[in-house]
C-alpha positions as CSV (number, residue, x, y, z in Angstrom):
1,M,-51.6,198.5,62.7
2,Q,-53.5,201.2,64.6
3,I,-53.1,200.3,68.6
4,P,-56.0,201.6,70.5
5,T,-55.6,203.2,73.8
6,D,-57.5,202.1,76.4
7,T,-58.6,204.0,79.5
8,L,-60.3,203.6,82.9
9,K,-63.4,205.2,81.3
10,D,-63.4,202.9,78.3
11,K,-63.6,200.0,80.4
12,G,-66.0,201.6,83.0
13,I,-63.7,201.3,86.2
14,E,-63.8,204.0,88.8
15,Y,-60.8,205.3,90.6
16,V,-61.5,205.9,94.1
17,Q,-59.0,207.0,96.8
18,R,-60.7,205.4,99.7
19,F,-57.3,205.3,101.6
20,E,-54.0,207.0,101.8
21,Y,-51.4,205.1,100.4
22,N,-48.0,206.2,101.0
23,E,-44.4,205.1,99.5
24,L,-42.0,203.1,101.3
25,S,-38.5,203.4,100.7
26,R,-36.6,200.2,99.3
27,A,-33.4,198.8,101.1
28,S,-31.1,196.1,100.5
29,R,-30.0,193.8,103.2
30,N,-27.6,191.1,102.0
31,G,-28.7,191.1,98.5
32,K,-32.4,190.8,99.6
33,R,-35.2,193.4,99.3
34,H,-36.4,195.0,102.4
35,Y,-38.5,198.0,103.0
36,E,-38.3,200.8,105.6
37,T,-41.4,201.4,107.1
38,P,-42.5,204.9,108.8
39,D,-41.3,204.1,112.1
40,G,-37.6,203.6,110.6
41,R,-37.6,199.8,110.9
42,Q,-36.4,197.6,108.0
43,V,-38.7,194.9,107.5
44,P,-38.1,191.9,104.6
45,S,-40.6,192.2,101.5
46,V,-43.1,189.5,100.8
47,T,-40.9,187.7,98.2
48,T,-37.9,187.8,100.2
49,V,-40.0,185.6,102.7
50,L,-41.3,183.5,100.1
51,S,-37.8,182.8,98.4
52,A,-36.1,182.2,101.6
53,T,-38.4,179.6,102.7
54,K,-39.5,178.0,99.4
55,D,-38.7,174.4,98.5
56,M,-36.1,174.8,95.5
57,T,-35.8,171.1,94.4
58,H,-37.6,171.6,91.1
59,L,-36.0,174.7,90.4
60,H,-32.6,173.4,90.7
61,A,-33.5,170.3,89.0
62,W,-34.7,172.6,86.1
63,R,-31.2,174.6,85.9
64,K,-29.5,171.3,86.0
65,R,-31.7,169.7,83.2
66,I,-31.0,172.6,80.8
67,G,-28.1,174.3,81.9
68,A,-27.3,177.4,84.1
69,E,-26.4,179.7,81.2
70,K,-29.9,179.0,79.3
71,A,-31.9,179.0,82.9
72,Q,-30.3,182.4,83.2
73,Q,-31.2,183.4,79.6
74,I,-34.9,182.3,80.3
75,T,-35.5,184.2,83.5
76,T,-34.0,187.1,82.4
77,E,-36.0,187.2,79.5
78,S,-39.1,186.2,81.5
79,A,-38.3,189.2,84.0
80,N,-38.2,191.6,81.5
81,I,-41.2,190.8,79.7
82,G,-43.0,190.7,83.2
83,T,-41.6,194.0,83.8
84,V,-43.0,195.5,80.8
85,M,-46.4,194.0,80.9
86,H,-46.8,195.2,84.3
87,N,-46.0,198.8,83.4
88,S,-48.4,198.3,80.7
89,L,-51.1,197.4,82.9
90,E,-50.3,200.0,85.1
91,K,-50.7,202.4,82.7
92,H,-54.0,201.0,81.6
93,V,-55.2,201.2,85.3
94,K,-54.3,205.0,85.7
95,G,-55.7,205.8,82.5
96,I,-52.3,206.7,80.9
97,D,-51.5,206.2,77.3
98,R,-49.9,202.7,76.9
99,T,-48.9,202.6,73.5
100,P,-46.0,200.0,73.2
101,G,-42.5,200.6,71.6
102,S,-41.4,198.7,68.4
103,N,-39.3,195.9,70.1
104,L,-40.3,192.4,70.4
105,I,-40.5,192.3,73.9
106,Q,-42.6,195.9,74.2
107,Q,-45.0,194.2,71.7
108,K,-45.5,190.9,73.2
109,A,-45.8,192.4,76.7
110,W,-48.5,194.8,75.4
111,G,-50.3,191.9,73.8
112,M,-50.4,189.8,77.2
113,A,-51.4,193.0,79.1
114,N,-54.4,193.2,76.6
115,V,-55.3,189.8,77.3
116,I,-55.4,190.4,81.3
117,I,-57.1,193.7,80.5
118,D,-60.1,191.7,78.5
119,N,-60.4,188.7,80.7
120,G,-59.6,189.8,84.3
121,L,-59.7,193.4,84.8
122,K,-63.3,193.5,82.8
123,D,-64.7,192.4,86.6
124,V,-62.8,195.0,88.1
125,S,-65.7,197.9,89.3
126,E,-63.5,199.9,91.3
127,V,-60.0,200.6,91.8
128,W,-58.3,201.8,95.4
129,G,-55.0,202.0,94.1
130,S,-52.3,200.6,91.8
131,E,-48.9,199.5,92.7
132,V,-49.7,199.8,96.3
133,A,-46.7,199.5,99.0
134,L,-48.3,197.9,102.3
135,Y,-46.5,196.6,105.3
136,Y,-47.4,194.8,108.4
137,P,-45.8,196.8,111.2
138,E,-42.6,195.3,112.5
139,L,-42.8,192.1,110.4
140,Y,-43.0,192.5,106.4
141,A,-44.0,194.9,103.4
142,G,-44.6,194.6,99.8
143,T,-46.0,196.3,96.9
144,T,-49.2,194.7,95.3
145,D,-50.6,195.2,91.8
146,L,-54.1,196.4,92.8
147,V,-56.4,197.2,95.3
148,G,-60.2,197.6,94.5
149,I,-63.5,195.9,94.2
150,Y,-63.5,192.6,91.9
151,K,-66.9,191.1,91.2
152,G,-68.7,193.0,94.0
153,A,-66.0,192.1,96.5
154,P,-62.9,194.0,98.0
155,A,-60.1,192.3,96.6
156,I,-56.3,192.2,96.4
157,M,-55.4,191.4,92.7
158,D,-51.6,190.5,91.3
159,F,-50.5,190.4,87.5
160,K,-48.4,187.6,86.5
161,Q,-46.5,186.3,83.2
162,S,-45.7,182.7,82.7
163,R,-44.1,180.5,79.9
164,R,-47.0,178.0,80.3
165,L,-50.1,177.1,82.0
166,K,-50.1,176.6,85.6
167,K,-51.5,174.0,87.6
168,K,-53.1,175.2,91.1
169,E,-50.1,173.2,93.1
170,W,-47.7,175.3,91.3
171,V,-49.2,178.7,92.6
172,E,-49.3,178.2,96.1
173,D,-46.9,181.0,96.6
174,Y,-49.2,183.3,94.8
175,Y,-52.0,182.8,97.2
176,L,-49.7,183.5,100.2
177,Q,-48.7,186.5,98.3
178,L,-52.4,187.5,98.3
179,V,-53.1,186.9,102.0
180,A,-49.6,188.7,103.0
181,Y,-51.0,192.0,101.4
182,A,-54.7,191.4,102.3
183,E,-53.3,190.9,106.3
184,A,-51.3,194.0,106.0
185,H,-54.2,196.2,104.3
186,N,-56.4,195.1,106.9
187,K,-54.0,196.1,109.7
188,L,-53.2,199.4,108.2
189,F,-56.7,200.4,107.5
190,D,-59.0,198.4,109.6
191,T,-60.6,196.6,106.4
192,K,-62.0,193.1,106.0
193,I,-60.4,192.0,102.9
194,N,-60.2,188.1,102.4
195,S,-60.5,187.9,98.6
196,G,-58.0,187.8,96.2
197,R,-57.0,186.9,92.5
198,I,-53.8,186.3,90.3
199,F,-54.4,187.4,86.6
200,I,-52.0,185.0,84.5
201,C,-51.1,185.4,80.8
202,T,-48.7,183.2,79.3
203,Q,-46.1,184.5,76.6
204,A,-48.7,182.6,74.2
205,N,-51.5,184.9,75.2
206,E,-53.2,182.1,77.1
207,Y,-55.0,183.2,80.0
208,Q,-55.8,182.1,83.8
209,T,-57.0,183.2,86.9
210,F,-56.6,181.7,90.2
211,E,-58.6,182.9,93.2
212,I,-58.3,182.5,96.9
213,D,-60.5,179.4,98.0
214,D,-59.7,179.3,101.7
215,Y,-58.6,182.5,103.1
216,D,-58.0,181.1,106.7
217,K,-55.9,178.1,105.5
218,W,-53.4,180.2,103.3
219,S,-53.1,183.0,105.8
220,D,-52.1,180.3,108.4
221,Q,-49.6,178.9,105.9
222,W,-48.3,182.5,105.6
223,Y,-47.3,182.9,108.9
224,R,-45.9,179.8,109.2
225,R,-43.5,180.7,106.4
226,L,-43.1,184.3,108.1
227,E,-42.2,182.4,111.3
228,Q,-39.7,179.9,109.4
229,Y,-38.2,182.9,107.8
230,Y,-37.5,184.9,111.3
231,K,-36.0,181.8,112.7
232,S,-33.8,181.4,110.0
233,V,-32.3,185.0,110.3
234,L,-32.5,185.6,114.2
């Protein structure tokens, strides 16, 4: 099978460096991901905040139902597929050859990335940055997959993989991730981003997208979770 190499030019996406995005050093505190911001502070990642304040009832029930060993196997495999899929998408956005390796995970992840490229990234007309490190001074930091213009509006965009199709009520933390990154971007660069998209591909190559439908609602919930996190660690 001949594998096509997609580039930004092929898909009509323009890479525009509107802002100077800098790298942030990662650190670990009590096994949880933190970032070191330019002022020398260590702040929790967005995912650390969400994990620490998430209702884990359903996850614990799932692990108990299928067994700890099987649950760990599924979690590890999904994480590996997700990592390779993200790498493939990052290469696509940057116009780098993304020909996959021959093992099954690389082939599956490449195919899933293609689904997101064909269904989600076709509406991205301008890319400001890929794998963008963002922080809100003194509060939190994180890395979003994509910042740019989606359907004519500035947006934060993230890529997700899943074992099955999602219901909206299952992805609320995804909305909180989007607004957390948007709030940090707005703070750092004086932007007014209030739009975001999650592009999801299942391991069966089914596609879904979820869009921020009420920015104020989700940003309010994000700051509530952030407050809950800091109350728990202080």
